Phi, psi and omega in degrees: 000329179298325179297324177298324178295315183282342179265012176067019183265062189291322181288324178293323176303317183292339177287341184263011186293136166222185188271011184283171184299308188295322176302314181294323175301308182296324178290320177299316178299315181300312182291329174298316181289336178270001180065042177236080192286333179295317178291324179299316180293322181299319180280327175298316181302316178297320181292325176295317181298325184279317188209086186285351184256019183275141172297344177298336179292331174297317181296308183296316181300315181284326178297326180252022187308317183283357185253327190296327176294339184274344179258147178282063186258350190292327174296322179291325179298315180296316178297319181296320193248346187306315184254013182267145175268098182228152186220054180245122188300322180288321178291325174300314179299316181295318179299317177298317177297321180296320178298315178297319182296332181262016179059028174270064191294315183294323178291324178294319179295316178297319179297314180292330177294314179298332182271008169080025180286136170269126189242347183249125180219154163268143184237146172221127178162172007266148163254169185289145179217043180300126179061024183065021180290340181296336178299328186259000182259138181269103180272168186309320181297346177276351180249327185206154169241108179232101185292344184261347187279147174261133181242161175265118184258204181299139180063019176080008182283152178277132182227149177222161172299141180210160172245141179298156182297326180250140179297140178294132179240339186274151174293329180268128175261108180268127177260349188309315183262004179270329180233156174211137355295148183250358178257141185050053185225152175251137176224150177245142174239133187229138171204168175238141177226150186250129175253126189287339181207165175299125182192164173284135175233160180235118177264120183245122188234142168223130185227162173273348191208180179300150180205166172221130182256136177238127177236116184055038178074001174273132183267125173278159176304133181290152176245118180256117186196166169217120191199178169269142184274130169226177182293145166061038177291328168229143178229128178239128177255131178212158177258125181241151177276162178295147179124193184273147178223148181259131178237121178236129179241121178260125182239129185241097184277151172253272177230155176092204184300157186214105180180185185199160167249139178214125180233151169236114193224177168274187185293338180271357180085023180247161179301141179279121178304131179088353178288134177221159182240162178210146172261355175272128181306135182240159175286127181223160182265117173289126184203161172295129179254121178262130185223163174234132176276121181264128180235085183296338179300336180292345175297344179302331180299327181289339183246017178252137183267010173197157179297324182291329174297314178299312181302319184294308188273337169290321175299320177298318180294323177295320177300318181291339174279353183087009180266072192291326183292316178293323179298314182299321180302310182292320180291328176293325174298316178297320181295326178297329181274317181241080190294332183249030179280121181293327181293313179298318178296323179298312182294319176298321178298320176297318180298317185280337193303318182284327185260330180226080192310307185295320179294316180300312178301318182299317179294319181291324177290321175299317180299317182291322181292331177287319179216112177292348179295329185278077181295342182301332177297314181298324181298310182291327176294315180292317181299320179301315180293318180298317180294339178260012174076014181262078188295319181296317178297319179299319182293324180302318180294322183284343180262009180298331177199169179295136179281126180300153182299327182273005179290136176250308183297309186295320182289320180294324177293323178296320178296318178300321180292318177298321178296319180295328180271358182061035174266081189290326180293315179295319178298317179299319180295318181289324178295321177302318180290318180299322182294332180298326186254329187227053185296324183272006180288137174301323180296321177298316177299317182295312183294324177296316179296319181292324178295318179296322178295320177298319181294320180297321180286336179285341183284000000 
């Protein structure tokens, strides 16, 4: 069935539908690419019910990342997963988000505590990060920890180690409002943790930006990236002796959000019994740390019915981690096997769009010309033009054909474009159509409110 997906035989694929897990996965992916998110969610929900521990949930979750907040699915997510024994990083992340979205703050805090998140850190920053060069520069915390010393930071400002006024309660540690300037800036986060016995531990990290991890003064290989942070983007397994250990995280932001997730867990991703943390420097043993990089996404190969399916979606997951060179390598392997696959061309188009604009556009247009079913291509082409202030070009992509009634991304983007152009009548007509299918969507409420503000200012 996976071959039908990569060979653009979407209607034939639908003829082979049955109620099994893999069918629902492929259908969810197909409907996401066709911009029919209500159907995509219906099939994703079924696949979660059947097999909640599959790496395919990572693919679907990230493929529709910008959509799930727009659908009223979080109550269903809580019902689906609350009493289930599941160990899937994206579904764990989604469950935590669902708890927060329903204002179940204490339950979300308890859940993140059980999952081994470290929430209390000392911070030092900002240091300079011009062109992300700070990742390669050795700043003072990599040589010494002196909590009383004042350092010269970015733009010549004086900086010292500090703790936020409020104790961290959230699984996500945001640095954005802790330091300034926070763009093109380096910040350090420091803590000490105690392991009650000799044992294997797993350090699980998700960041918005490039970083370098130091454990007991041993430096792990740096990760150079710019991405959205989710749980478990990198996992490091290492064996530690009982006692105190020093953890230092260097984060190198470029633009946008600035923060991270960090957990110290057992093999199942749960809190280690007896583990405790301290912000007071502790005696620790400086030693060589031997580690193994764990890549659970590779488990996708066991659930793929062909090598090209694995190459395509493993490449996509690498891209979402910000590892574009590795992602391109796997997708190019897939492209050699399926040269006219609209899905492979779509993902490559997304990879190239930011760094090689014309090549990215070419791939997305090729993908769309091969299969008009993949409305997602028009969305990203139009969004790119809109973000660069080229409204007429953005509109041309959206006017290539009539937008289907069940479309969410294309229609919401068209409304955003009409609002930007102050075309309130056109915006109102499109919102009316969007409401028929997605009345309870947060995006619908937002766009409607923005349209009314435009109308009010026009009077």
